[in-house]
The first five atom37 places (N, CA, C, CB, O) and aatype in JSON, in Angstrom:
{
  "aatype": [20, 20, 20, 20, 20, 20, 20, 20, 20, 20, 20, 20, 20, 20, 20, 20, 20, 20, 20, 20, 20, 20, 20, 20, 20, 20, 20, 20, 20, 20, 20, 20, 20, 20, 20, 20, 20, 20, 20, 20, 20, 20, 20, 20, 20, 20, 20, 20, 20, 20, 20, 20, 20, 20, 20, 20, 20, 20, 20, 20, 20, 20, 20, 20, 20, 20, 20, 20, 20, 20, 20, 20, 20, 20, 20, 20, 20, 20, 20, 20, 20, 20, 20, 20, 20, 20, 20, 20, 20, 20, 20, 20, 20, 20, 20, 20, 20, 20, 20, 20],
  "atom_mask": [
    [1, 1, 1, 1, 1],
    [1, 1, 1, 1, 1],
    [1, 1, 1, 1, 1],
    [1, 1, 1, 1, 1],
    [1, 1, 1, 1, 1],
    [1, 1, 1, 1, 1],
    [1, 1, 1, 1, 1],
    [1, 1, 1, 1, 1],
    [1, 1, 1, 1, 1],
    [1, 1, 1, 1, 1],
    [1, 1, 1, 1, 1],
    [1, 1, 1, 1, 1],
    [1, 1, 1, 1, 1],
    [1, 1, 1, 1, 1],
    [1, 1, 1, 1, 1],
    [1, 1, 1, 1, 1],
    [1, 1, 1, 1, 1],
    [1, 1, 1, 1, 1],
    [1, 1, 1, 1, 1],
    [1, 1, 1, 1, 1],
    [1, 1, 1, 1, 1],
    [1, 1, 1, 1, 1],
    [1, 1, 1, 1, 1],
    [1, 1, 1, 1, 1],
    [1, 1, 1, 1, 1],
    [1, 1, 1, 1, 1],
    [1, 1, 1, 1, 1],
    [1, 1, 1, 1, 1],
    [1, 1, 1, 1, 1],
    [1, 1, 1, 1, 1],
    [1, 1, 1, 1, 1],
    [1, 1, 1, 1, 1],
    [1, 1, 1, 1, 1],
    [1, 1, 1, 1, 1],
    [1, 1, 1, 1, 1],
    [1, 1, 1, 1, 1],
    [1, 1, 1, 1, 1],
    [1, 1, 1, 1, 1],
    [1, 1, 1, 1, 1],
    [1, 1, 1, 1, 1],
    [1, 1, 1, 1, 1],
    [1, 1, 1, 1, 1],
    [1, 1, 1, 1, 1],
    [1, 1, 1, 1, 1],
    [1, 1, 1, 1, 1],
    [1, 1, 1, 1, 1],
    [1, 1, 1, 1, 1],
    [1, 1, 1, 1, 1],
    [1, 1, 1, 1, 1],
    [1, 1, 1, 1, 1],
    [1, 1, 1, 1, 1],
    [1, 1, 1, 1, 1],
    [1, 1, 1, 1, 1],
    [1, 1, 1, 1, 1],
    [1, 1, 1, 1, 1],
    [1, 1, 1, 1, 1],
    [1, 1, 1, 1, 1],
    [1, 1, 1, 1, 1],
    [1, 1, 1, 1, 1],
    [1, 1, 1, 1, 1],
    [1, 1, 1, 1, 1],
    [1, 1, 1, 1, 1],
    [1, 1, 1, 1, 1],
    [1, 1, 1, 1, 1],
    [1, 1, 1, 1, 1],
    [1, 1, 1, 1, 1],
    [1, 1, 1, 1, 1],
    [1, 1, 1, 1, 1],
    [1, 1, 1, 1, 1],
    [1, 1, 1, 1, 1],
    [1, 1, 1, 1, 1],
    [1, 1, 1, 1, 1],
    [1, 1, 1, 1, 1],
    [1, 1, 1, 1, 1],
    [1, 1, 1, 1, 1],
    [1, 1, 1, 1, 1],
    [1, 1, 1, 1, 1],
    [1, 1, 1, 1, 1],
    [1, 1, 1, 1, 1],
    [1, 1, 1, 1, 1],
    [1, 1, 1, 1, 1],
    [1, 1, 1, 1, 1],
    [1, 1, 1, 1, 1],
    [1, 1, 1, 1, 1],
    [1, 1, 1, 1, 1],
    [1, 1, 1, 1, 1],
    [1, 1, 1, 1, 1],
    [1, 1, 1, 1, 1],
    [1, 1, 1, 1, 1],
    [1, 1, 1, 1, 1],
    [1, 1, 1, 1, 1],
    [1, 1, 1, 1, 1],
    [1, 1, 1, 1, 1],
    [1, 1, 1, 1, 1],
    [1, 1, 1, 1, 1],
    [1, 1, 1, 1, 1],
    [1, 1, 1, 1, 1],
    [1, 1, 1, 1, 1],
    [1, 1, 1, 1, 1],
    [1, 1, 1, 1, 1]
  ],
  "atom_positions": [
    [[183.54, 104.29, 184.16], [183.37, 104.02, 185.56], [184.69, 104.29, 186.26], [182.88, 102.57, 185.8], [185.75, 103.89, 185.79]],
    [[184.61, 104.97, 187.38], [185.78, 105.18, 188.24], [185.42, 104.67, 189.62], [186.21, 106.7, 188.27], [184.43, 105.1, 190.22]],
    [[186.23, 103.77, 190.13], [185.97, 103.13, 191.41], [187.04, 103.57, 192.41], [185.94, 101.57, 191.27], [188.21, 103.21, 192.27]],
    [[186.64, 104.35, 193.41], [187.54, 104.87, 194.43], [188.77, 105.54, 193.81], [187.99, 103.74, 195.36], [189.9, 105.19, 194.16]],
    [[188.57, 106.51, 192.9], [189.71, 107.07, 192.16], [190.68, 107.88, 192.99], [189.2, 107.91, 191.06], [191.83, 108.07, 192.57]],
    [[190.27, 108.38, 194.14], [191.18, 109.23, 194.92], [191.4, 108.71, 196.34], [190.64, 110.64, 194.98], [191.98, 109.41, 197.17]],
    [[190.94, 107.51, 196.64], [190.97, 107.02, 198.02], [192.36, 106.86, 198.6], [190.26, 105.72, 198.09], [192.53, 106.96, 199.81]],
    [[193.36, 106.6, 197.78], [194.71, 106.37, 198.3], [195.61, 107.59, 198.17], [195.34, 105.2, 197.6], [196.81, 107.51, 198.44]],
    [[195.05, 108.71, 197.74], [195.86, 109.91, 197.51], [195.83, 110.84, 198.71], [195.35, 110.65, 196.27], [194.86, 110.85, 199.48]],
    [[196.9, 111.61, 198.89], [196.88, 112.62, 199.95], [195.92, 113.74, 199.54], [198.32, 113.18, 200.22], [195.49, 113.81, 198.39]],
    [[195.58, 114.59, 200.48], [194.53, 115.59, 200.29], [194.8, 116.52, 199.11], [194.36, 116.42, 201.55], [193.9, 116.77, 198.3]],
    [[196.02, 117.02, 198.98], [196.3, 117.95, 197.89], [196.24, 117.25, 196.53], [197.67, 118.61, 198.09], [195.77, 117.83, 195.55]],
    [[196.71, 116.02, 196.48], [196.64, 115.26, 195.23], [195.2, 114.89, 194.91], [197.51, 114.0, 195.32], [194.81, 114.87, 193.75]],
    [[194.41, 114.58, 195.95], [192.98, 114.32, 195.74], [192.31, 115.51, 195.07], [192.28, 114.01, 197.07], [191.58, 115.35, 194.09]],
    [[192.57, 116.7, 195.58], [191.95, 117.9, 195.03], [192.35, 118.1, 193.58], [192.34, 119.13, 195.87], [191.52, 118.46, 192.75]],
    [[193.61, 117.86, 193.26], [194.07, 118.0, 191.88], [193.39, 116.99, 190.97], [195.6, 117.83, 191.81], [192.95, 117.33, 189.87]],
    [[193.29, 115.74, 191.42], [192.66, 114.7, 190.62], [191.17, 114.98, 190.41], [192.85, 113.34, 191.29], [190.66, 114.82, 189.3]],
    [[190.49, 115.4, 191.46], [189.07, 115.72, 191.36], [188.85, 116.89, 190.4], [188.48, 116.05, 192.75], [187.95, 116.85, 189.57]],
    [[189.67, 117.93, 190.52], [189.55, 119.07, 189.63], [189.82, 118.69, 188.18], [190.49, 120.18, 190.06], [189.15, 119.18, 187.27]],
    [[190.81, 117.83, 187.95], [191.1, 117.36, 186.6], [189.91, 116.59, 186.03], [192.36, 116.47, 186.6], [189.51, 116.81, 184.89]],
    [[189.34, 115.69, 186.83], [188.18, 114.92, 186.38], [187.01, 115.84, 186.04], [187.76, 113.91, 187.45], [186.32, 115.63, 185.04]],
    [[186.8, 116.85, 186.87], [185.69, 117.76, 186.61], [185.95, 118.62, 185.37], [185.46, 118.67, 187.83], [185.02, 118.88, 184.6]],
    [[187.19, 119.05, 185.16], [187.53, 119.79, 183.95], [187.32, 118.93, 182.7], [188.99, 120.27, 184.01], [186.74, 119.4, 181.72]],
    [[187.78, 117.69, 182.74], [187.59, 116.78, 181.61], [186.11, 116.51, 181.36], [188.32, 115.46, 181.86], [185.67, 116.44, 180.21]],
    [[185.36, 116.38, 182.44], [183.93, 116.14, 182.32], [183.25, 117.3, 181.58], [183.29, 115.94, 183.71], [182.45, 117.09, 180.68]],
    [[183.58, 118.51, 181.98], [182.98, 119.68, 181.34], [183.44, 119.84, 179.89], [183.31, 120.94, 182.14], [182.63, 120.09, 179.0]],
    [[184.73, 119.7, 179.67], [185.31, 119.91, 178.34], [184.81, 118.88, 177.32], [186.82, 119.86, 178.42], [184.57, 119.22, 176.17]],
    [[184.67, 117.63, 177.75], [184.32, 116.55, 176.81], [182.9, 116.01, 177.02], [185.3, 115.41, 176.95], [182.52, 115.01, 176.42]],
    [[182.12, 116.7, 177.86], [180.74, 116.3, 178.13], [180.66, 114.83, 178.58], [179.87, 116.51, 176.87], [179.85, 114.05, 178.07]],
    [[181.51, 114.49, 179.53], [181.57, 113.12, 180.04], [180.56, 112.89, 181.14], [182.97, 112.81, 180.55], [180.13, 113.81, 181.83]],
    [[180.19, 111.65, 181.29], [179.4, 111.2, 182.42], [180.21, 110.12, 183.13], [177.98, 110.67, 181.98], [180.69, 109.18, 182.5]],
    [[180.35, 110.26, 184.43], [181.08, 109.27, 185.21], [180.1, 108.45, 186.04], [182.13, 109.94, 186.13], [179.12, 108.97, 186.57]],
    [[180.37, 107.16, 186.14], [179.78, 106.34, 187.19], [180.86, 106.32, 188.26], [179.36, 104.86, 186.69], [181.85, 105.6, 188.15]],
    [[180.65, 107.12, 189.3], [181.67, 107.4, 190.3], [181.34, 106.62, 191.56], [181.76, 108.93, 190.6], [180.31, 106.86, 192.2]],
    [[182.19, 105.68, 191.92], [181.97, 104.83, 193.08], [182.95, 105.25, 194.16], [182.12, 103.32, 192.72], [184.16, 105.27, 193.94]],
    [[182.43, 105.57, 195.34], [183.31, 106.01, 196.41], [182.64, 105.87, 197.76], [183.75, 107.45, 196.19], [181.42, 105.96, 197.88]],
    [[183.46, 105.65, 198.79], [182.99, 105.7, 200.16], [183.27, 107.07, 200.77], [183.65, 104.61, 201.0], [182.84, 107.36, 201.89]],
    [[183.99, 107.91, 200.04], [184.36, 109.24, 200.52], [183.21, 110.2, 200.2], [185.7, 109.72, 199.85], [183.12, 110.73, 199.1]],
    [[182.36, 110.41, 201.18], [181.16, 111.2, 200.95], [181.47, 112.65, 200.62], [180.26, 111.14, 202.15], [180.69, 113.31, 199.93]],
    [[182.58, 113.17, 201.1], [182.92, 114.54, 200.78], [183.21, 114.69, 199.29], [184.14, 114.99, 201.59], [182.81, 115.68, 198.68]],
    [[183.88, 113.73, 198.7], [184.16, 113.77, 197.26], [182.88, 113.51, 196.48], [185.25, 112.72, 196.88], [182.64, 114.16, 195.46]],
    [[182.05, 112.6, 196.94], [180.77, 112.33, 196.29], [179.93, 113.59, 196.24], [180.01, 111.2, 197.01], [179.37, 113.94, 195.2]],
    [[179.84, 114.28, 197.37], [179.03, 115.49, 197.45], [179.58, 116.58, 196.55], [178.95, 115.98, 198.89], [178.81, 117.33, 195.94]],
    [[180.88, 116.68, 196.46], [181.53, 117.72, 195.67], [181.43, 117.46, 194.17], [182.99, 117.83, 196.07], [181.26, 118.4, 193.39]],
    [[181.52, 116.19, 193.76], [181.64, 115.86, 192.34], [180.35, 115.49, 191.63], [182.58, 114.74, 192.19], [180.27, 115.59, 190.4]],
    [[179.34, 115.08, 192.35], [178.22, 114.45, 191.66], [176.96, 115.32, 191.63], [177.89, 113.14, 192.32], [176.75, 116.18, 192.48]],
    [[176.15, 115.06, 190.61], [174.82, 115.68, 190.49], [173.74, 114.78, 191.07], [174.52, 116.0, 189.01], [172.75, 115.24, 191.64]],
    [[173.96, 113.48, 190.91], [173.01, 112.48, 191.41], [173.79, 111.43, 192.18], [172.2, 111.82, 190.24], [174.97, 111.2, 191.92]],
    [[173.11, 110.8, 193.15], [173.78, 109.82, 193.99], [172.82, 108.69, 194.33], [174.31, 110.49, 195.28], [171.61, 108.89, 194.43]],
    [[173.38, 107.52, 194.5], [172.63, 106.36, 194.99], [173.38, 105.81, 196.19], [172.44, 105.26, 193.86], [174.61, 105.67, 196.16]],
    [[172.66, 105.5, 197.25], [173.25, 104.93, 198.45], [172.95, 103.44, 198.43], [172.7, 105.61, 199.76], [171.8, 103.02, 198.29]],
    [[174.0, 102.64, 198.58], [173.86, 101.19, 198.55], [174.09, 100.64, 199.94], [174.85, 100.55, 197.54], [175.07, 100.98, 200.61]],
    [[173.19, 99.79, 200.38], [173.28, 99.15, 201.69], [172.93, 97.69, 201.53], [172.34, 99.84, 202.73], [171.89, 97.35, 200.97]],
    [[173.8, 96.82, 202.01], [173.61, 95.38, 201.91], [173.34, 94.93, 200.47], [172.46, 94.94, 202.8], [172.51, 94.06, 200.22]],
    [[174.06, 95.55, 199.53], [173.99, 95.14, 198.14], [172.85, 95.71, 197.33], [173.91, 93.7, 198.08], [172.7, 95.36, 196.16]],
    [[172.04, 96.58, 197.92], [170.92, 97.15, 197.18], [170.83, 98.66, 197.36], [169.63, 96.51, 197.62], [171.28, 99.2, 198.38]],
    [[170.27, 99.33, 196.38], [170.08, 100.77, 196.46], [168.93, 101.05, 197.43], [169.8, 101.39, 195.05], [167.82, 100.55, 197.25]],
    [[169.21, 101.84, 198.47], [168.19, 102.17, 199.46], [167.67, 103.6, 199.3], [168.73, 101.98, 200.86], [166.6, 103.94, 199.81]],
    [[168.45, 104.43, 198.59], [168.03, 105.81, 198.39], [168.8, 106.37, 197.21], [168.26, 106.67, 199.67], [169.98, 106.07, 197.03]],
    [[168.12, 107.18, 196.39], [168.79, 107.81, 195.27], [168.1, 109.12, 194.94], [168.8, 106.89, 194.05], [166.93, 109.33, 195.26]],
    [[168.84, 110.01, 194.29], [168.26, 111.28, 193.9], [169.34, 112.31, 193.64], [167.31, 111.78, 194.96], [170.52, 111.98, 193.55]],
    [[168.91, 113.56, 193.51], [169.87, 114.65, 193.34], [170.74, 114.73, 194.58], [169.14, 116.01, 193.09], [170.25, 114.63, 195.7]],
    [[172.02, 114.89, 194.38], [172.98, 114.89, 195.49], [172.6, 115.91, 196.55], [174.39, 115.17, 194.98], [172.55, 115.59, 197.73]],
    [[172.33, 117.13, 196.12], [172.0, 118.19, 197.09], [170.78, 117.81, 197.92], [171.75, 119.53, 196.36], [170.77, 117.99, 199.14]],
    [[169.75, 117.28, 197.27], [168.52, 116.9, 197.98], [168.78, 115.78, 198.97], [167.44, 116.48, 196.99], [168.33, 115.82, 200.12]],
    [[169.51, 114.77, 198.52], [169.77, 113.62, 199.38], [170.65, 113.99, 200.57], [170.43, 112.5, 198.58], [170.42, 113.51, 201.68]],
    [[171.66, 114.83, 200.35], [172.54, 115.22, 201.44], [171.84, 116.16, 202.43], [173.8, 115.89, 200.88], [172.16, 116.15, 203.62]],
    [[170.89, 116.96, 201.94], [170.18, 117.88, 202.83], [169.0, 117.21, 203.55], [169.67, 119.07, 202.04], [168.64, 117.62, 204.65]],
    [[168.42, 116.2, 202.93], [167.24, 115.56, 203.51], [167.28, 114.04, 203.29], [165.95, 116.15, 202.91], [166.46, 113.51, 202.54]],
    [[168.21, 113.35, 203.93], [168.28, 111.9, 203.76], [167.07, 111.24, 204.41], [169.59, 111.33, 204.36], [166.68, 111.59, 205.52]],
    [[166.49, 110.28, 203.71], [165.28, 109.63, 204.21], [165.57, 108.27, 204.85], [164.28, 109.45, 203.09], [164.93, 107.9, 205.84]],
    [[166.51, 107.54, 204.3], [166.79, 106.2, 204.8], [167.69, 106.29, 206.04], [167.46, 105.32, 203.7], [168.61, 107.11, 206.07]],
    [[167.44, 105.47, 207.06], [168.27, 105.5, 208.27], [169.76, 105.28, 208.01], [167.79, 104.46, 209.24], [170.6, 105.88, 208.68]],
    [[170.1, 104.45, 207.04], [171.51, 104.21, 206.72], [172.15, 105.48, 206.15], [171.66, 103.05, 205.73], [173.26, 105.84, 206.53]],
    [[171.45, 106.14, 205.25], [171.95, 107.4, 204.68], [172.1, 108.44, 205.78], [171.01, 107.92, 203.57], [173.1, 109.16, 205.81]],
    [[171.15, 108.53, 206.66], [171.21, 109.48, 207.77], [172.43, 109.21, 208.64], [169.92, 109.4, 208.62], [173.14, 110.14, 209.03]],
    [[172.69, 107.95, 208.93], [173.84, 107.58, 209.76], [175.16, 107.92, 209.06], [173.8, 106.08, 210.1], [176.09, 108.42, 209.69]],
    [[175.24, 107.65, 207.76], [176.45, 107.99, 207.01], [176.73, 109.48, 207.06], [176.32, 107.54, 205.55], [177.86, 109.9, 207.31]],
    [[175.72, 110.27, 206.83], [175.92, 111.72, 206.79], [176.21, 112.3, 208.17], [174.69, 112.39, 206.19], [176.96, 113.28, 208.28]],
    [[175.65, 111.73, 209.2], [175.96, 112.19, 210.57], [177.41, 111.92, 210.92], [175.04, 111.5, 211.59], [178.01, 112.64, 211.72]],
    [[177.99, 110.88, 210.33], [179.35, 110.48, 210.66], [180.41, 111.35, 209.98], [179.56, 109.03, 210.28], [181.6, 111.24, 210.29]],
    [[180.0, 112.2, 209.06], [180.94, 113.04, 208.32], [180.85, 114.46, 208.85], [180.64, 113.01, 206.79], [179.78, 115.06, 208.84]],
    [[181.98, 114.99, 209.31], [181.95, 116.32, 209.93], [182.0, 117.45, 208.93], [183.09, 116.45, 210.89], [181.4, 118.5, 209.16]],
    [[182.71, 117.28, 207.81], [182.83, 118.35, 206.83], [182.8, 117.75, 205.44], [184.13, 119.18, 207.04], [183.71, 117.02, 205.06]],
    [[181.75, 118.04, 204.68], [181.59, 117.42, 203.38], [182.33, 118.11, 202.24], [180.15, 117.37, 203.05], [182.25, 117.65, 201.1]],
    [[183.04, 119.18, 202.49], [183.8, 119.84, 201.45], [185.24, 119.34, 201.48], [183.75, 121.38, 201.62], [185.96, 119.6, 202.45]],
    [[185.69, 118.62, 200.42], [187.04, 118.07, 200.45], [188.12, 119.14, 200.48], [187.26, 117.18, 199.24], [189.25, 118.86, 200.89]],
    [[187.81, 120.35, 200.07], [188.8, 121.41, 200.08], [189.02, 121.97, 201.48], [188.37, 122.52, 199.14], [189.99, 122.7, 201.7]],
    [[188.14, 121.64, 202.44], [188.28, 122.13, 203.8], [188.99, 121.16, 204.72], [186.93, 122.45, 204.36], [189.17, 121.47, 205.9]],
    [[189.4, 120.0, 204.23], [190.06, 119.01, 205.08], [191.42, 119.49, 205.52], [190.19, 117.69, 204.36], [192.12, 120.18, 204.79]],
    [[191.79, 119.11, 206.73], [193.08, 119.51, 207.29], [194.16, 118.46, 207.07], [192.93, 119.79, 208.77], [195.35, 118.8, 207.09]],
    [[193.79, 117.23, 206.87], [194.8, 116.18, 206.7], [194.18, 114.99, 206.02], [195.41, 115.78, 208.05], [192.97, 114.96, 205.8]],
    [[195.0, 113.99, 205.69], [194.49, 112.82, 204.99], [193.37, 112.14, 205.77], [195.61, 111.83, 204.74], [193.54, 111.76, 206.93]],
    [[192.23, 112.0, 205.12], [191.09, 111.27, 205.68], [190.61, 111.84, 207.01], [191.46, 109.83, 205.85], [190.0, 111.11, 207.8]],
    [[190.86, 113.12, 207.28], [190.54, 113.65, 208.6], [189.06, 113.83, 208.84], [191.23, 114.95, 208.79], [188.63, 113.86, 209.99]],
    [[188.27, 113.96, 207.8], [186.86, 114.22, 208.04], [185.96, 113.36, 207.15], [186.56, 115.67, 207.81], [184.85, 113.78, 206.82]],
    [[186.43, 112.19, 206.78], [185.61, 111.3, 205.97], [185.6, 109.93, 206.62], [186.14, 111.22, 204.51], [186.45, 109.6, 207.44]],
    [[184.62, 109.14, 206.22], [184.58, 107.77, 206.71], [184.76, 106.82, 205.55], [183.26, 107.47, 207.46], [184.36, 107.13, 204.42]],
    [[185.35, 105.71, 205.79], [185.49, 104.67, 204.8], [184.8, 103.43, 205.35], [186.99, 104.39, 204.46], [185.05, 103.02, 206.49]],
    [[183.95, 102.86, 204.56], [183.18, 101.69, 205.01], [183.77, 100.42, 204.46], [181.72, 101.8, 204.58], [183.25, 99.33, 204.72]]
  ]
}
């Protein structure tokens, strides 16, 4: 389990850490339980996602499907609040992500 593994890092260090985690995942066939409020990193790193609201899972599924067609109003609101979901396109620290 990794809980907010890159939340306190600057953008370039975030990218390095995410790439390292993904390389290790592929090389060693790892599975991560990745907890984050940074939706851009979630979208970039995960195959499946669960959205938690008020302590319960309100929506879950393949990341691509959920990000393209969110069904729950909370998920819809989260995704509307994020301007660019690709962490490699960010211009500065936390410039296009939300933290809840």
